[in-house]
N, C-alpha and C positions, 0 to 999 in steps of 0.2 A: 864179642863177649856177650855172654847171657846177661840181660839186664838184672840189677839187684832191685827188685820192686820193693819199695819201702811202704809197709802197710801202716800209715799213720796219718795224723792230721797234717796240715801244712806247716809244720814246725812245732806243734803244741806237745807239751810234755805229758799230756793226759794220756791214759790208755784209750784206745778206740773202741767205739760200741761194738759189741759182738767179740771182742777179744777175750781170751781165756783169763778171767779174773777171778781170784779166790773169793769166797764168801765174805760176808762182813767181818766175822770174827777173825779169820785167818788174815785179812788184810789189815785190820786195825791193830793187831799185836805187833807185827814187824814195825809198823810206823811209830807206835808207841815206843818200841825200843830204839828206833833211830831217833826220835825226838829226845828221849832220856839221854842217849850218847851226846847229842848236840848240846843240851843244857849242861851235862857233866863237864865237857871239855871247856865250855864257856866259863864256867865256875873255876875250874882248875887253872886256866890260863890267867884269869882275873886276880885269883889269889896269888899266883906266882909273880904276875907283874906287880902287884901292891908290895909283895915281899922283897922283890929284887928289882927295883925300878931301873929302867934302861937310861943309861947316861949317854947321850948322843947330841951331836951338834944340831943345829937348825936344818930343817928339811928345806930343799929348794922350792918345794911346792908352796911352802908356807911364807917364805922370806922374799922371793923374787917378786918385785912389784910390777904393776901393769904401767910400766913407764914407756917412753917414746920407743926404746930398744925393742920391747915385745910387741908394740903396735905394729911395727913393720912386718911382723911374722903373720899377722891375722890372715891377710888374704892369701899369700903363698901357701900357708899350711892347709887352710880350707880348700883351696884349689887342687892341691896336691892329693888330699883325701878323696875329693869328688873324682878326679880323673883316675886315680888308682882303683877305685872302687868300680867305677865304670868299666875300665879295661879288664879287670879280673872277673867282673860279673860276666862279660862276653866269653872269656875264657872258660868260666865255670859252667856256663850253659852248654858250650860245646862238649866238655869234658864229661859233664853229667850224662849226655846222651851217648856219648862214646863208650864210657865206662860201664854205664848202666845203672848209676845211682840216682834213681828217680822215685818219686812218689806214686803211689797206686791210687787212682781215683776212686772214691767212695761215694755212695748215693747221696749222703748227707752233707758232702763238702762242695765247695764252690767250683774247684777245678774238675774238668771232665777228661783230661788226657795226662798220661804220665809227664811229670815235670821234674827237671833237675833239682837236686837237693843239696847243691854245693854252694849256696849263696853266702855261707860263712866265710868263703875265701875273698869274696868281694868286701865284706865288712873288714875282715883282718887286714887286708891290703890297704883299704882306705885309712883306717886308724893308725896303722904302722907308718904310712907315708906322711900323714899329718903330724905325727909326733917326731919323726926324723927331720922333717923340714923345719917345724917351728919350736920343738922343745928340746934340741940336742943338748942345751946347756943344763937341762935338769935330768939328764939320763941316770945320774948317781943317786936320785931321790929314792928313799926308801918306800915312800908311798906309791911313786910310779912304778917301781919293781913289784910292789905288792898287787897293784892293779893289772900289771902285765901278766904275772904269774896266775891270777885268778882268771883273767880272761882266757888265756892259753889253757889252763887246767879245765875250765868249764867247758871250753870248746872241745877238748879231747873226750871229756865225758859224754857231751852231747853226741859227738860223732859216733861213739860206741852205741849210744842209744838209738841213733838213727839207723845203724846197720844191724844191731842185734836186739835191741829193745832191753831196757833196764827197768827194774821194779821202782815204784815210788820210794821204798826204803833205801835202795841203792843210791839213787839220786840225791837224796837227803843227806845220806852219810857223805858222799863226794862234796856235795856243796858246803857241809859243815867243815869238812877237812880243808878244803880250799880257803874258805873264810877263815880259819884258824891261822893259815900261813899269812893271810892279808893282815890280820890283826897284829901278828908278830912283827910284821914289817912296817908297822905304823898306821894303818888305815883303821881308825877307831872312832866310834861315836863318843862325843864328849858333852853328855847332858848332865850327868850327875857329878856332885862335888868330889874333889880328890878324897883319897882315903880308901881303906880296904873295902868297905861296903860299896862305895862309889865306884871303885875300879871293877868290881864284880858286876855291878849293875850295868855298867858300860860296856863290859864284855858281853854280857847277855843280850843287850840291845844291838850291839854290832853283829853278833851272830844272826839275831832275829832279822835284822835289817837285810844282811846279805841273802838270807835263804828265802825271805818273802819277796823281796824286790826281783832277784833273779828268777824265781818261778813265776812271779806275776807276768813278767814280760814273756816268759816261755809259753804259759797257757794262753796268753793274749795273742799269740801268732796263729791265728785261725781264720783269718780272712785276708785277702790281697791288700798289702800295704798297711795293715793296722798296727802290728808291732813296731816296724820300723818307722812309720810315721810318728807315733806316740814318742818313740825313743828320740826322734829328731826334735820334737818340741821340748822333750825334758832336757836334753843336751844344750840346746839353745838357752833354756831358762838357767841352767847352771852356768853357762858362760856368761850370761848378763849379771848374774849374782855375783860371779867371780870379778867382773870388771868393777861392780859396786864395792867389792870388798878389796879391791886393789891387789887381786891374785893373778899376776900375769901367766904363770905356767897352767894353772887351772883352765883360764880362758882358751888356751891354745889346745889343751887337751880335750875339753868339751867340743871345741870346734872340729877337732879331728875326728870324734865320734859323729858329730853332726854330718861332716862331709861324707864319712863312709856310709851313713844312712841315706844321704841324697843320692849317691852313686847307685847304691843297692835298690833304692826305690824305682829307678828308671827301668829295672828289670822286673820289680815285684809288683808295681802297680797294675790294676786290673785291666786286661787279663794277664795274670802273672806269668812269666816265662821262667822264673827262678825262684826257688824258696830257700830260705836260710836254714831250715831244718832245726833240730834241737841244738845242734853244734853252734849254729849262729844265734838262736834265741837266748840260750843259757849264758853264752859269752857276752852278748849285748847287754843282757839284763845285769849281769855282774859288773860290767864296765860303767854303767849308768849308775849303779849302786855305788860303786868305788868314787865316782866323781861327786856324788852327794856327801861322802864322808870327807873328801878333801876340801870341801868348802869350809871357809872359815867365816860364818855369818856376821854381818855387822851389828846384829842384836844379840844380847846375851841369852845364855841358856836358861831355861829350856825352850823358850820361844824360837830360839835360832834353828833348833832341830825340826821345825815346822817348815822351814823353807825348802830343804830337799824333800820333805814329804809331799809338799805341794807339787814339786817338780816331777814327781811320778805318781800322782793322785789318780789319774786314769786307770793304769793297770791294777793298782791297789784297790780301786773301786770294783773293778771287774771281778777280782779275786774274791772280794767280800760278797758280791752279787751271787756269783756262782755257788760259793760255800754255803750261804744262807738258803738259796733256793733248793739246792740238793738235799740239805739236811732237813728242810721243811717237807720235801717230798720223800724222805727216807730212801734216797739214792746215795750211791757211792760217790764220794767227792772226786776220786782219782780217775773216773771214767769220762772219756771225752763226751761232748754233747753239743746241743745246739742252743744253748741257754745262756751264752754269753752276751755282753753288751752289744758285740757286732751283729749277731744272729738277731737279737731283739729289735735293734734298729732296723734291720732288713724286713722283719715282719711288719713294722710300723710304717713301712712305706719308702724307706731309703734304698735306693739301688746299690748294688755291690760297689760301683764306682764312686758312690758318695760317702760311703761310711768312713773310710780312711781320713778324707779331708775333715769330715765333721769331728772325728775323734782328735785330730790335730789341733783344730781351732779350740776344742774343750781343754785339751791340755795346756795348750799356749795361754788361753784365758787364766787357768789356775796358776800358771807360771807368773802372768802378770799379777796376780794377786800376792804372789810371794814377794815380787819386787816392791809392790806397795808396802806391805808389812816391813820390808827391810828398810824403807826410807821414812817411815812415820814414828812418832813417839810410841813407846813400849805399850802403854795403856790402850792406844789406838790400835796397835798391831794384834793385841789380844782380843779386842772387840771384833776386829775383821775376821780373825781365825775363828771365832765362835760363830759368826754369821756364816762362814764358808762351811763349818761343820754341820750346821742346821740345814743349809741348802743340800749339802751331800746326803743327810739323812733323808730328806724329803724326795730327792732324786732316786735314791735307792729304792724307797717305797713304790715310787712310780714305775721303775724298771721291773720291780718284782710283779707288777700287774700286767706288764707286756708279755704276750705269748711267746713261746719259743718258736724257732724257725723249723718249719716243716719242709722236707725235700720236694714235696708236692707243690709247694707254694712258690717254687722258683719262677722268676720272670722269664718267659720264653725268649725275650730279646737278649737277656743275658746269657742264658745257655747257648743261644745261637751265636753270640759273640765269642764265647769260649770255644766252641766247637770250630770256628772259623780261623782262630789264630794260627 
């Protein structure tokens, strides 16, 4: 069969350099329409929910505690997720070459040979195995169903994007629609007080959370091991926060995601033999975003919402970095480039093999700060959050001063390692 050469980044949802991109006016108008649509359905659903509140029983994700029964499933669920992801990763590598679903190497990317783009199969298999082994008692949870629908829906959108290419507007429409389904099934931000205004504000925040986090992980998938490594740190952080909050189901679900990431990373770590593509990156981002909304933080709102934000702070930071950098340079935000954290770290002297571990440690450190905030008095927690925010702004200014990665600056040893795989 003739290979289907996918002309994209290694999973990034950005358009590639040199692609046919409309000019700035024709691109911004559709995006504005999509953004207006997203806001409109958020407001409408919030008003509807405030007018007709749903009467339902407690969700298992919220009420099943982290007792001895659930502790027995921690290791089996994690191992099942890792093994399933490893096995399906091997199958995906073989199938990708056989069917011909591979990425096309580009001069400004790390990989230099066609690489299978079916890593989403490994992630899906790992997460599914972990849930079935460890969380069968919560399969009736509305929040779990919402997360599953969202992950599968975004995976389908990403797969179409991998094969045919979708515009930013279409991806935003699709994410908003899937996020709305998740909202209806119970996955909601709970930051503002109850009432019509608070419900609408929570609906808007929920939509914003899903859209931003999902696409932050998607565009962060631009160097071997980066997105999956950070998602691993994020899911482990949420698992730890779930244990502190005595949420047994959430711990299992987060470990299922972590196990899927570990198995996939065995195939994706430099030099990568498998990429997750947009199908995997969008699904993984939505899954991590859903875990963040399932968390019932041990600190009161709105400080409690800072905990899941810190759990995904690295991809959010990267999105802010790229957006500010391109706006300052009068460049289109939706075009792929070499100005992400990963690329700037590479120009600063980090080898490709060292970038993913560095980002994992950075995200794990921020996750540790979330755990500290969850265990100290409220005033102290706010003080720590302010300090972390100030450090984040200083780090952003530092990264904006780092040069972008240029293809001519590749380390010859890394190119040789890729060519020899």
